[in-house]
N, C-alpha and C positions, 0 to 999 in steps of 0.2 A: 245260832246252831255249834257252835265255840264250847269246851268242857276243858277249862286246862289243866286243871287238875286232873283226866283223865290221860293226859297226852303227858310221858318223859319228858320237861325238857332236854335240851341236846343240844353242846355246844362244838362243834369242827374247824378244825385249823387247819387249812389246808397253805404248804405251806409252795408249796409251785416251785417255779424253778431252782433251791434254792435249798446253800442246807453244806457242811462237813463233818468227814464223825469226829474231828473235835469241839467241833461248834454241834452239830446234837448232840452230844455226851455231855460236855453244859450247859445248851436250853430244858432235856427233858432232864436230869437233875436240879433245877431250878425247880421247874415243875414240879417234882413229888417232894418237894420240903412242904408243897402244902392242900395236902391230899382231902382233906373238912371241905374244903370250897369245891368240890365234886358231889359232895354228899347227894344231891340229889338234884345229879340232873348229867346224864351220860356223857363222857365228854372224849374225844378222838384227836387222834393227828394225822391226817395225810400228804404224804411224803414219797417221796419220788422212789422210782422204784427200787432204785439198786443200793438205798441206808435204809427199806424194810427187813430185812433181814436183824440190823444194827441194835434198831428202832425198837422193834417185839422185844428183841430180848432186855431192854434196859428196862423193856416197860412188862415185861411179864408177872411179876407178884404183884403190878400195880393196877386199878382203875380206869387210869386212860385207857383205852381201847385204839387200834393200830389201821389205818386206812390208805390206801391207795387212790391214785389222780387219775386215772382211767382204769380202762380193760379193757381184750382183744372182742371181737363177735365170736371167736373166733374157740372152742375148745384143744385142737392142737391139731396138728398139719405142719406144711410146706407157710408159712408167715412167719418168713427173716424179721426182726424190731419184734414182733407181737409178744407181747406174755396175758396170757390164760388164769381166767379166774377160778380155775382150780391152779392153778401152780400160785396164787396170792393165797388160800384158802392153805396154804400146805408152810407156805410160811408164818403162819397164824394173823396175817389179814384176816380183818374181820366186816370190813367195810373197803366202801369203795366210791369214791367219786366220777360220774356219766353226765357228756352234755353238757357240762362247764363253756359259759362263752366263749373263751379261749377257746376253748378246744371246737367250737362249730363256729370260727370267725379264723382260724390260723390252719386251720387240717378240713374245712367243709363240710362236718360232718352233721348229716339228717336229722333230724328228730325218728323218723324212721330206723339212722342205725342204732343210738342211741337205747327206743324202748328195743333192738334189739340185748346191746350192753345189757341192758336192768335184768332179759330174760335168766344170760348165758350165768351175770351173776349169781340172783337166783340159785340156779339150777346147782350150781358150788358151795350153796347157803351163805356167800358173802351180804348183806345189808345194799342197796348204792340212794347212794344220793344224789336225787334228779335233776338240776338243773336249767332253770328255764328264764327265763324274765324277757324284756329289749331297750333296742334300743334310746338313743335322748330321738334321734328323729322321728323315731316309731309315737312315742308316745307326744311330742307337738303336736300328731297330727291326729290324736287323741286314739289312736290305735294297738294301745298298747295289752288291752283287755284282748283283743282279736290276737294281737302274738302270741302271748303266751299259750290260752286256748290250741294254735293253732300245735304249737310245741309239746299240749299234753297233748293233745288230740291219740296217736299214735300208746302213748300210756293211757292212758285212761282203756282207748279199745284191749286193752292186753285183760282185763280185766277187775272184780270189785276186791279177788283174794289177791290178786297183785298189787294191785295199789296199799292194800293194807299192811301187806309186808316190806313198800319202800317210807323213802325220807324226798320228801320236795324242797328243793333252796332257791327261792323266788332273790334272785339276782338281778336288780334293772344294769347293763349294761354298760349305762351312766354312770355308775357309781363306785365302779370298781378300781380301786389304784386310783379313782379321781380326787380323793379328801369329801367330791360328793355326797351324804346319804340320803337317800329317801324323807321325808319327812314320817315321822311316826305313823300317820294318819295318812298318809296317802300308802304306805310298806301294808299296813290295815286290812284297808278297803282291798290291797291286790290282794293277802292272803287272805279273802273271806269271800273274795269273788274266785281262786283256786278254791278253796276247800266246798263251795259249793259246787264249783264243776265239775268237780271231780265225787263230788254224793261220799263223801267221808267225813264224818265225825271224827277220824280218830288216825288221819294219816297228819304225820305231824309235817311240819312246815315252816324251813327254818330260812329267815332273811339273813342274806348278802352285799358287801356292799358298800368298801368303809366301812366297818363295824369296829366305833371301841371301847374302849371303857368310860367314857364319859358321854355315849351313846349308848349303849346297851341297852339301860335299866328303862328307858325311856321305850326302845322298844319291844323291849319284854313284857313289859305293863302291855300292852297291844292283847286284846283276847286268843287274836289267831295268830300269831308270832308265837313258838316251841322251840325260837334258840337263834343259835348265828353261826350263819359259813364263815368263819373269819380270812383274813387275809396275809394283811403283810401283821398287823395286831400277833396274827400268833407267834411272828417268829421272837416278841418279845415278852417271856418268860411270867415279868411284873404284868402287866399292861393283858396278856393274854389270861391270869387266874383274875384279872378284876371283872373284866370279862366275865368268867365260870361264876363269881359273884353272885354277882348281877341278877 
């Protein structure tokens, strides 16, 4: 069902709770030295809210885009500590991660909330990267497909037009930050199932979970894997560039 050539590749770095003004500047200047690596794919970095203006300013003339790591379901109002999609768009942000497993785990975000964030992001012109993935216990019980489809169901219910505008990121929770990675075959099998369930040949599906330069090419060779959501390796400019080059 998959046709790689019609879907542009995407590599997104997720800095998580990392960064400093000086460190960000050094990292981004290193990334900007090798723009030719980015010609064939979309590249972006998703950074903590407080650094979005700095990073957007440094990258404004480059091919590297800027994303946030979360967004509020609310447009405005009495919601202390929340950041709206319109605010993100206002400072030059074009992408946003929603439903990351750490948000689901530590903040009890439901799949229905994640779908509401997708709508909020799209309404403000942001492209959401929707994270899905199973725990190790789910995989060991043979429930990984059911778990992922349950997470996708409220997104699919938004309709084909919405699905065509977002990016999905399959991140098996047992592989995030653990050094464990799904084999390319395991990842491909799940990506293929996700694509079939969403009934979309055009939606881009990224793999995330301990992606590194030395396993990126093997993963990207799979027909339904359209790129990567990169965690720790995105904090090392040379490592991240090698993943982009792959």
